[in-house]
C-alpha positions, 0 to 999 in steps of 0.5 A: 547478513551475519550468521551469528544472529539468533531470532528471539521469540516472544511469549506474546504472539500475533494471536495474543495481540489480535485478541487484544485489539479485536482485529486481524493484523494485515497489510492493505497495499494500494498501488497505481499511478501518481494521481490515481487517488491512493493516498486520498483513499488510504486516509479515508479508509484509515478514518472509516476504520478508526470510527469503527474502533479499529487500529490502523496506520498509514504509510504513504510513499511520499512520507517515507522518503522523509525518513526511512527511505531518504537515502533512496532516489528513483533509480530501478535498484532504489525503487526495489529497495524502497519497496523491500523496506516498506514491505519489511516494515509492513510485515512488522505492523501486521505481526503487531496486529495492526491494519497497515495501509500502504500507499505506494506506486510500486510500479514493478511487478517483480518488486510487488511479488517479492514483497508479497512473498514476505507475508503468510497467505492472506496477510497482504491485500493488494488494491489496484487503483485502476485509473487511466494515465490521462485522468491521473495526468489531468489531475496532476495534484503535485504538478509532477507530470508537467515536470516529467513531460518537460524532462525535468524528472526522469524515470517517471512512472507512466511517462518514461517508465512503465507501470506493470499491473499484476493479474491477481489483485484482491480489489480493483478500484474504482469498480467497473460499472458502478458510479463510485467516485468518492474516496469514502465510498471506495473505502466502504468497498474495502471495508466490506471486503475486510468484514467478509474475510474476517479481518475486523474481528479476532 
């Protein structure tokens, strides 16, 4: 990084923007296997918060490959850079006072930890979609597991590449012991957390 770069501070800061929006900027980071329901839940949450008058933005792991990260493949180093870039963008959205919803497999613990380190405490809420591989593979909405099992996709998470769960997720879904299956019900669980922690007011 060049050394002759100066950070310019604005007189309008995060607290001002939060007051304007009547919410606290944060990042809700959905992680889990392909087919675990991350994107479906992300958009259900977006809709539910919109209906409450809250400003959100969803960044889906697939969608970002069409623009910001279109130069990246699925090698280990590319996956790390993918998460780094998404994390940096997420940080800007949170600073803008927006509730930013990221739906990204993000399989490696060290990459998620590096991303977490970008944020002040409380600005990043990690949500683990705890859905077993066999269920994700049975769903296989994009047919990717079939391709991976046939050897047409290499380094596919859950097949020939690991998913490394963390031990410190703020929310784990679906909730054990509850018959929560609807994305909208799970979205309400996330919203209850946001309300309890004060994110939905300035």
